[in-house]
DOVO-764065 format. One record per atom (N, C-alpha, C): residue in three letters; z, x, y. Coordinates in steps of 0.1 Angstrom, whole numbers, padded with zeros to 4 digits, always signed. Layout:
ALAZXY...
***
This chain:
UNK+0000+0008-0012UNK+0000+0000+0000UNK+0000+0009+0012UNK-0010+0006+0022UNK-0011+0015+0033UNK-0011+0007+0046UNK-0001-0002+0046UNK+0000-0011+0058UNK+0002-0004+0071UNK+0009+0008+0070UNK+0012+0015+0082UNK-0001+0021+0089UNK-0012+0022+0081UNK-0024+0028+0086UNK-0032+0018+0094UNK-0028+0005+0093UNK-0036-0005+0100UNK-0034-0004+0115UNK-0045-0005+0123UNK-0044-0004+0138UNK-0039-0018+0143UNK-0034-0018+0156UNK-0029-0030+0162UNK-0041-0041+0162UNK-0053-0036+0165UNK-0064-0045+0166UNK-0067-0052+0152UNK-0067-0044+0142UNK-0070-0049+0128UNK-0059-0059+0124UNK-0046-0055+0127UNK-0035-0065+0124UNK-0037-0078+0131UNK-0040-0077+0144UNK-0042-0089+0152UNK-0053-0098+0147UNK-0065-0091+0143UNK-0076-0099+0138UNK-0072-0105+0124UNK-0065-0097+0116UNK-0061-0102+0103UNK-0052-0114+0104UNK-0042-0113+0113UNK-0033-0125+0115UNK-0040-0137+0120UNK-0049-0135+0130UNK-0057-0146+0135UNK-0066-0152+0125UNK-0073-0144+0117UNK-0081-0150+0106UNK-0073-0157+0096UNK-0062-0151+0091UNK-0054-0157+0080UNK-0048-0170+0085UNK-0044-0170+0098UNK-0038-0183+0104UNK-0048-0194+0105UNK-0060-0190+0109UNK-0071-0200+0111UNK-0075-0206+0097UNK-0076-0197+0087UNK-0078-0202+0073UNK-0067-0211+0069UNK-0055-0207+0071UNK-0043-0215+0066UNK-0043-0229+0073UNK-0046-0229+0086UNK-0046-0241+0094UNK-0056-0251+0088UNK-0068-0246+0085UNK-0079-0254+0079UNK-0075-0259+0065UNK-0068-0250+0058UNK-0065-0254+0044UNK-0053-0264+0043UNK-0043-0261+0051UNK-0031-0269+0050UNK-0031-0282+0059UNK-0039-0281+0070UNK-0039-0292+0080UNK-0051-0300+0079UNK-0059-0300+0067UNK-0071-0307+0066UNK-0069-0322+0068UNK-0057-0327+0063UNK-0055-0342+0064UNK-0050-0346+0078UNK-0045-0337+0085UNK-0040-0340+0099UNK-0051-0338+0109UNK-0059-0327+0107UNK-0070-0324+0116UNK-0082-0334+0114UNK-0089-0337+0124UNK-0101-0344+0122UNK-0112-0335+0116UNK-0123-0341+0111UNK-0133-0333+0104UNK-0139-0322+0114UNK-0141-0326+0126UNK-0147-0316+0136UNK-0137-0305+0138UNK-0124-0308+0140UNK-0114-0297+0143UNK-0113-0288+0131UNK-0113-0294+0118UNK-0111-0286+0106UNK-0123-0277+0105UNK-0135-0281+0107UNK-0147-0272+0106UNK-0146-0262+0117UNK-0141-0265+0129UNK-0140-0255+0139UNK-0130-0244+0135UNK-0119-0248+0128UNK-0110-0238+0123UNK-0116-0229+0113UNK-0125-0234+0104UNK-0132-0226+0095UNK-0141-0216+0102UNK-0148-0221+0112UNK-0157-0212+0119UNK-0150-0201+0126UNK-0138-0205+0132UNK-0130-0195+0139UNK-0125-0184+0129UNK-0120-0189+0118UNK-0115-0179+0107UNK-0126-0170+0103UNK-0138-0176+0100UNK-0150-0168+0096UNK-0154-0158+0106UNK-0153-0161+0119UNK-0157-0152+0130UNK-0147-0141+0131UNK-0134-0144+0131UNK-0124-0133+0132UNK-0124-0125+0119UNK-0126-0131+0108UNK-0127-0123+0095UNK-0139-0113+0096UNK-0150-0118+0101UNK-0162-0109+0102UNK-0160-0098+0111UNK-0153-0100+0123UNK-0150-0089+0132UNK-0141-0079+0125UNK-0131-0084+0118UNK-0122-0075+0111UNK-0129-0067+0101UNK-0138-0073+0093UNK-0146-0065+0083UNK-0154-0054+0090UNK-0161-0058+0101UNK-0169-0048+0108UNK-0161-0037+0114UNK-0149-0040+0119UNK-0140-0029+0124UNK-0135-0020+0112UNK-0132-0026+0101UNK-0127-0018+0089UNK-0138-0009+0083UNK-0150-0014+0083UNK-0161-0007+0076UNK-0168+0003+0085UNK-0168+0000+0098UNK-0176+0008+0108UNK-0168+0014+0119UNK-0155+0013+0118UNK-0146+0019+0128UNK-0145+0034+0127UNK-0135+0039+0134UNK-0133+0053+0134UNK-0131+0059+0121UNK-0124+0053+0112UNK-0121+0058+0098UNK-0125+0047+0088UNK-0137+0046+0085UNK-0141+0035+0075UNK-0134+0037+0062UNK-0130+0026+0056UNK-0122+0026+0044UNK-0129+0015+0035UNK-0127+0018+0022UNK-0132+0008+0012UNK-0125+0008-0001UNK-0123-0003-0007UNK-0116-0004-0020UNK-0117-0018-0026UNK-0109-0021-0036UNK-0110-0034-0042UNK-0107-0045-0033UNK-0096-0044-0025UNK-0093-0055-0016UNK-0103-0058-0005UNK-0109-0047+0002UNK-0120-0050+0011UNK-0132-0056+0004UNK-0135-0052-0008UNK-0146-0058-0016UNK-0143-0073-0018UNK-0131-0077-0021UNK-0128-0091-0023UNK-0129-0098-0009UNK-0125-0091+0001UNK-0125-0097+0015UNK-0139-0100+0019UNK-0148-0091+0017UNK-0162-0093+0020UNK-0168-0104+0012UNK-0165-0105-0001UNK-0169-0116-0009UNK-0164-0129-0004UNK-0152-0130+0000UNK-0146-0143+0005UNK-0153-0146+0018UNK-0156-0136+0026UNK-0163-0139+0039UNK-0177-0145+0037UNK-0184-0140+0027UNK-0197-0145+0024UNK-0197-0159+0019UNK-0187-0162+0010UNK-0185-0175+0005UNK-0182-0185+0016UNK-0173-0181+0025UNK-0169-0189+0036UNK-0181-0192+0045UNK-0190-0182+0047UNK-0202-0184+0055UNK-0211-0194+0049UNK-0213-0194+0036UNK-0222-0204+0030UNK-0215-0218+0031UNK-0202-0218+0029UNK-0195-0231+0030UNK-0196-0237+0044UNK-0194-0228+0054UNK-0195-0233+0068UNK-0209-0239+0071UNK-0219-0233+0066UNK-0233-0238+0068UNK-0235-0251+0060UNK-0231-0251+0048UNK-0232-0263+0040UNK-0224-0275+0045UNK-0213-0272+0051UNK-0205-0283+0057UNK-0211-0290+0068UNK-0221-0284+0075UNK-0228-0290+0085UNK-0239-0300+0080UNK-0244-0295+0068UNK-0255-0304+0062UNK-0248-0315+0054UNK-0237-0312+0047UNK-0229-0322+0039UNK-0215-0322+0045UNK-0212-0330+0055UNK-0199-0330+0062UNK-0188-0334+0053UNK-0190-0341+0042UNK-0180-0347+0033UNK-0176-0337+0022UNK-0180-0325+0022UNK-0176-0315+0012UNK-0161-0314+0011UNK-0156-0313-0001UNK-0141-0314-0002UNK-0135-0301-0008UNK-0142-0290-0006UNK-0136-0277-0012UNK-0130-0269-0001UNK-0128-0274+0011UNK-0123-0266+0022UNK-0110-0259+0019UNK-0100-0267+0014UNK-0086-0261+0013UNK-0086-0250+0003UNK-0093-0251-0008UNK-0093-0240-0018UNK-0100-0228-0012UNK-0111-0229-0006UNK-0118-0217-0001UNK-0111-0211+0010UNK-0105-0219+0019UNK-0097-0213+0030UNK-0084-0206+0025UNK-0078-0212+0015UNK-0066-0205+0009UNK-0070-0192+0003UNK-0081-0191-0004UNK-0086-0178-0009UNK-0090-0169+0002UNK-0096-0174+0013UNK-0099-0165+0024UNK-0087-0159+0030UNK-0076-0167+0032UNK-0064-0162+0038UNK-0058-0151+0029UNK-0058-0153+0016UNK-0052-0143+0006UNK-0061-0131+0007UNK-0074-0132+0007UNK-0083-0120+0007UNK-0080-0112+0020UNK-0079-0118+0031UNK-0076-0111+0044UNK-0063-0103+0043UNK-0053-0110+0038UNK-0039-0103+0037UNK-0040-0091+0027UNK-0047-0093+0016UNK-0048-0082+0006UNK-0055-0070+0012UNK-0066-0073+0020UNK-0073-0062+0026UNK-0065-0054+0036UNK-0055-0061+0043UNK-0046-0054+0052UNK-0036-0046+0044UNK-0031-0052+0034UNK-0021-0045+0026UNK-0026-0033+0018UNK-0039-0035+0013UNK-0045-0024+0005UNK-0059-0021+0010UNK-0060-0014+0021UNK-0072-0011+0028UNK-0082-0002+0021UNK-0078+0004+0010UNK-0086+0013+0003UNK-0086+0027+0008UNK-0095+0036+0003UNK-0095+0050+0007UNK-0105+0053+0017UNK-0103+0062+0026UNK-0114+0066+0036UNK-0126+0071+0029UNK-0138+0068+0035UNK-0150+0073+0030UNK-0152+0087+0034UNK-0158+0095+0026UNK-0160+0109+0029UNK-0170+0111+0040UNK-0168+0120+0048UNK-0177+0123+0059UNK-0191+0127+0054UNK-0192+0133+0043UNK-0205+0138+0037UNK-0210+0128+0027UNK-0206+0115+0028UNK-0211+0105+0018UNK-0226+0104+0020UNK-0233+0101+0009UNK-0247+0099+0009UNK-0251+0087+0018UNK-0263+0089+0025UNK-0267+0077+0033UNK-0272+0065+0024UNK-0274+0068+0011UNK-0277+0057+0001UNK-0265+0049-0003UNK-0253+0055-0001UNK-0241+0048-0005UNK-0238+0035+0002UNK-0240+0034+0015UNK-0238+0021+0022UNK-0248+0010+0016UNK-0260+0014+0014UNK-0270+0005+0008UNK-0266+0000-0006UNK-0261+0010-0014UNK-0257+0006-0027UNK-0245-0004-0027UNK-0236-0001-0018UNK-0224-0010-0017UNK-0228-0023-0011UNK-0237-0023-0001UNK-0241-0036+0006UNK-0248-0045-0004UNK-0257-0039-0013UNK-0264-0047-0023UNK-0254-0053-0033UNK-0244-0044-0037UNK-0234-0049-0047UNK-0225-0060-0042UNK-0220-0058-0030UNK-0211-0068-0024UNK-0218-0081-0021UNK-0231-0080-0017UNK-0239-0092-0014UNK-0241-0100-0027UNK-0243-0092-0038UNK-0244-0099-0051UNK-0231-0106-0055UNK-0220-0099-0052UNK-0207-0105-0055UNK-0205-0118-0047UNK-0209-0118-0034UNK-0208-0130-0026UNK-0217-0141-0032UNK-0229-0139-0036UNK-0238-0149-0041UNK-0233-0155-0054UNK-0228-0146-0063UNK-0223-0151-0075UNK-0209-0159-0073UNK-0202-0154-0063UNK-0190-0161-0059UNK-0193-0175-0054UNK-0203-0177-0046UNK-0207-0190-0042UNK-0212-0199-0054UNK-0219-0192-0063UNK-0224-0200-0075UNK-0212-0205-0083UNK-0202-0196-0084UNK-0190-0200-0092UNK-0183-0212-0085UNK-0182-0211-0072UNK-0175-0222-0065UNK-0183-0235-0067UNK-0196-0235-0066UNK-0205-0247-0068UNK-0203-0252-0082UNK-0203-0243-0092UNK-0202-0247-0106UNK-0189-0254-0108UNK-0178-0248-0103UNK-0165-0254-0104UNK-0164-0268-0098UNK-0170-0269-0086UNK-0170-0282-0079UNK-0178-0292-0087UNK-0190-0287-0092UNK-0198-0296-0100UNK-0191-0301-0113UNK-0184-0292-0119UNK-0176-0296-0131UNK-0165-0307-0128UNK-0159-0305-0116UNK-0148-0314-0112UNK-0154-0328-0109UNK-0166-0328-0102UNK-0172-0340-0099UNK-0177-0348-0111UNK-0182-0341-0121UNK-0187-0347-0133UNK-0175-0353-0141UNK-0163-0346-0141UNK-0151-0351-0147UNK-0147-0364-0141UNK-0147-0364-0128UNK-0143-0377-0120UNK-0152-0388-0124UNK-0165-0385-0125UNK-0175-0396-0129UNK-0171-0401-0143UNK-0169-0392-0152UNK-0166-0397-0166UNK-0153-0405-0166UNK-0143-0402-0158UNK-0130-0409-0158UNK-0131-0421-0148UNK-0143-0424-0142UNK-0144-0435-0133UNK-0135-0435-0122UNK-0131-0423-0117UNK-0123-0422-0105UNK-0132-0420-0094UNK-0128-0415-0083UNK-0136-0413-0071UNK-0147-0403-0074UNK-0160-0408-0075UNK-0171-0399-0079UNK-0177-0391-0067UNK-0172-0395-0055UNK-0179-0389-0043UNK-0175-0375-0041UNK-0185-0366-0040UNK-0183-0352-0038UNK-0188-0346-0025UNK-0195-0354-0018UNK-0200-0350-0005UNK-0214-0343-0006UNK-0218-0340-0019UNK-0231-0334-0021UNK-0237-0340-0034UNK-0249-0345-0035UNK-0255-0350-0048UNK-0254-0339-0059UNK-0250-0343-0071UNK-0248-0334-0082UNK-0261-0326-0085UNK-0273-0332-0084UNK-0285-0325-0087UNK-0288-0314-0077UNK-0284-0318-0064UNK-0286-0308-0053UNK-0276-0296-0056UNK-0264-0299-0060UNK-0254-0289-0062UNK-0258-0280-0074UNK-0264-0286-0084UNK-0269-0278-0096UNK-0280-0269-0092UNK-0290-0274-0084UNK-0301-0266-0080UNK-0296-0254-0071UNK-0287-0257-0062UNK-0281-0246-0053UNK-0274-0236-0062UNK-0266-0240-0072UNK-0259-0231-0080UNK-0268-0221-0086UNK-0279-0225-0092UNK-0287-0216-0099UNK-0297-0208-0090UNK-0299-0214-0078UNK-0306-0206-0068UNK-0297-0194-0064UNK-0284-0196-0062UNK-0275-0185-0059UNK-0275-0175-0070UNK-0275-0180-0082UNK-0274-0171-0094UNK-0287-0163-0094UNK-0299-0169-0091UNK-0311-0161-0091UNK-0311-0151-0080UNK-0307-0154-0068UNK-0306-0145-0057UNK-0296-0134-0060UNK-0285-0137-0066UNK-0275-0127-0069UNK-0280-0118-0080UNK-0288-0123-0089UNK-0293-0115-0100UNK-0303-0105-0094UNK-0311-0109-0085UNK-0320-0099-0078UNK-0313-0088-0071UNK-0303-0092-0064UNK-0295-0081-0057UNK-0287-0072-0066UNK-0282-0078-0077UNK-0275-0070-0087UNK-0285-0060-0094UNK-0297-0065-0097UNK-0307-0056-0103UNK-0310-0045-0093UNK-0311-0048-0080UNK-0314-0038-0070UNK-0303-0028-0069UNK-0290-0033-0070UNK-0279-0024-0070UNK-0279-0014-0082UNK-0281-0019-0094UNK-0282-0010-0105UNK-0294-0001-0104UNK-0305-0005-0099UNK-0316+0004-0098UNK-0314+0015-0088UNK-0307+0012-0077UNK-0304+0022-0067UNK-0294+0032-0073UNK-0284+0027-0081UNK-0275+0035-0088UNK-0281+0045-0098UNK-0291+0040-0105UNK-0298+0048-0115UNK-0307+0059-0108UNK-0314+0055-0098UNK-0324+0064-0091UNK-0317+0074-0083UNK-0305+0071-0077UNK-0299+0080-0067UNK-0285+0083-0071UNK-0282+0084-0085UNK-0269+0087-0090UNK-0264+0100-0085UNK-0272+0110-0085UNK-0268+0124-0081UNK-0264+0124-0066UNK-0273+0117-0058UNK-0270+0117-0043UNK-0258+0109-0040UNK-0256+0098-0048UNK-0245+0089-0044UNK-0231+0095-0048UNK-0230+0101-0060UNK-0218+0105-0065UNK-0217+0119-0070UNK-0228+0127-0068UNK-0228+0141-0071UNK-0229+0143-0086UNK-0233+0133-0094UNK-0234+0135-0108UNK-0247+0141-0112UNK-0246+0151-0121UNK-0259+0157-0126UNK-0266+0149-0136UNK-0259+0140-0143UNK-0265+0131-0153UNK-0273+0120-0146UNK-0284+0116-0152UNK-0292+0105-0146UNK-0284+0092-0145UNK-0274+0090-0153UNK-0266+0077-0152UNK-0252+0081-0156UNK-0242+0078-0147UNK-0228+0080-0150UNK-0223+0068-0157UNK-0220+0069-0170UNK-0216+0058-0179UNK-0201+0057-0179UNK-0196+0048-0171UNK-0181+0046-0170UNK-0179+0032-0171UNK-0166+0028-0169UNK-0162+0013-0170UNK-0170+0005-0160UNK-0172+0010-0147UNK-0179+0002-0137UNK-0194+0000-0142UNK-0200+0010-0147UNK-0214+0009-0151UNK-0215+0000-0163UNK-0206+0001-0173UNK-0206-0007-0185UNK-0204-0022-0181UNK-0194-0025-0173UNK-0192-0039-0170UNK-0204-0045-0161UNK-0210-0036-0153UNK-0221-0040-0144UNK-0233-0044-0153UNK-0236-0035-0163UNK-0247-0038-0172UNK-0245-0050-0180UNK-0232-0052-0185UNK-0229-0064-0193UNK-0230-0077-0185UNK-0226-0076-0172UNK-0228-0088-0164UNK-0242-0091-0161UNK-0250-0080-0159UNK-0265-0082-0157UNK-0271-0089-0169UNK-0267-0084-0181UNK-0273-0090-0193UNK-0268-0105-0194UNK-0256-0108-0190UNK-0251-0122-0191UNK-0259-0131-0182UNK-0261-0126-0169UNK-0269-0134-0160UNK-0284-0135-0164UNK-0289-0125-0170UNK-0303-0125-0175UNK-0304-0136-0186UNK-0295-0136-0195UNK-0295-0146-0206UNK-0294-0160-0200UNK-0285-0161-0190UNK-0284-0175-0184UNK-0297-0179-0177UNK-0303-0171-0170UNK-0316-0175-0163UNK-0327-0177-0173UNK-0328-0169-0183UNK-0338-0171-0194UNK-0335-0184-0201UNK-0322-0186-0205UNK-0319-0198-0212UNK-0321-0211-0204UNK-0319-0210-0191UNK-0322-0222-0183UNK-0337-0224-0181UNK-0344-0214-0179UNK-0359-0215-0177UNK-0366-0219-0190UNK-0362-0212-0201UNK-0369-0214-0214UNK-0364-0226-0222UNK-0350-0228-0222UNK-0344-0238-0231UNK-0338-0249-0223UNK-0338-0249-0210UNK-0333-0259-0202UNK-0317-0260-0202UNK-0311-0249-0203UNK-0296-0249-0203UNK-0290-0256-0191UNK-0281-0265-0193UNK-0274-0272-0182UNK-0259-0274-0186UNK-0252-0279-0177UNK-0238-0284-0180UNK-0229-0272-0185UNK-0220-0275-0194UNK-0210-0266-0198UNK-0215-0253-0204UNK-0226-0253-0211UNK-0231-0241-0217UNK-0235-0231-0206UNK-0243-0236-0196UNK-0247-0227-0185UNK-0236-0223-0177UNK-0226-0232-0174UNK-0215-0228-0165UNK-0206-0218-0173UNK-0204-0219-0186UNK-0196-0210-0193UNK-0202-0196-0192UNK-0215-0194-0194UNK-0222-0181-0193UNK-0220-0176-0178UNK-0222-0185-0168UNK-0220-0181-0155UNK-0206-0175-0152UNK-0196-0181-0158UNK-0182-0177-0156UNK-0180-0163-0163UNK-0186-0162-0175UNK-0185-0149-0183UNK-0191-0138-0175UNK-0203-0140-0170UNK-0210-0130-0162UNK-0203-0126-0149UNK-0197-0136-0143UNK-0190-0134-0130UNK-0177-0126-0133UNK-0170-0129-0144UNK-0158-0122-0148UNK-0161-0108-0151UNK-0172-0105-0158UNK-0176-0091-0161UNK-0179-0084-0148UNK-0186-0090-0139UNK-0190-0084-0126UNK-0177-0081-0118UNK-0168-0090-0118UNK-0155-0088-0111UNK-0148-0075-0116UNK-0148-0074-0129UNK-0142-0062-0135UNK-0149-0049-0132UNK-0162-0050-0129UNK-0171-0038-0128UNK-0166-0030-0116UNK-0164-0036-0104UNK-0160-0028-0093UNK-0145-0031-0089UNK-0143-0043-0086UNK-0129-0047-0081UNK-0119-0044-0092UNK-0122-0047-0105UNK-0112-0044-0115UNK-0110-0029-0117UNK-0120-0021-0117UNK-0119-0007-0119UNK-0112+0000-0107UNK-0115-0005-0095UNK-0109+0001-0083UNK-0094-0003-0082UNK-0091-0015-0087UNK-0077-0020-0087UNK-0069-0011-0096UNK-0074-0008-0108UNK-0067+0001-0117UNK-0065+0015-0111UNK-0076+0020-0105UNK-0075+0034-0100UNK-0066+0035-0088UNK-0067+0025-0079UNK-0059+0026-0066UNK-0045+0021-0068UNK-0042+0011-0075UNK-0029+0005-0075UNK-0021+0009-0088UNK-0027+0009-0099UNK-0020+0012-0112UNK-0019+0027-0113UNK-0030+0034-0112UNK-0030+0049-0113UNK-0027+0056-0101UNK-0029+0050-0089UNK-0026+0056-0076UNK-0035+0067-0073UNK-0048+0066-0076UNK-0058+0076-0073UNK-0068+0071-0063UNK-0072+0079-0054UNK-0083+0076-0044UNK-0096+0080-0050UNK-0105+0071-0051UNK-0118+0074-0057UNK-0129+0071-0048
***
């Protein structure tokens, strides 16, 4: 935990973003729809400024918690846009609670400083990887919401979800497809520029991160082929999506968490 290294500006931004997320999550029933959406936008804006300051400030740092924070920010961005198209979306409290937790974790565990002689390909490699995290995170949220809505329909309770189920399903797999493209590009950059990125003489550094990344890529490839070729839908498709996303989460966030927190090593 390196809370003492946080600057006053980053602490102020983090408190503001976490508070705005918490207000939107806890006060959704008391706030009007317009005020609640405004709180989400304010949280997203403060969160984005905090990320920019953390990644491009005087001493850029990165680790498992900043990776989760960027992912949460991307998911919140998609939700904020979708809430304007579908104002009755009901996932705000969950996403905002996760956003507040991600902001706090990034302040408590800011990661390790980037080396001054880091490869210029490294930011591209990380940007592609984190963007794929965000897209798969959005897909998981949509899949979870779709499952909940289908369960309500079967139980004949309130079936209204704020977005048509077919639209939600199409969006889910469009996010999966876009995330798969970015994940493929991430792995390709890692293979082609392994030596420049990490100073490895081997063409491919086979470690836990690489293994989980490749396994997640295979899971998503199977999902997309299964949907296109065999028409996979419902629980089977969502189960494979969850498996692939879990493997991807272990690939970077999981390995960095073990190295930074459990083993106490800066990597």
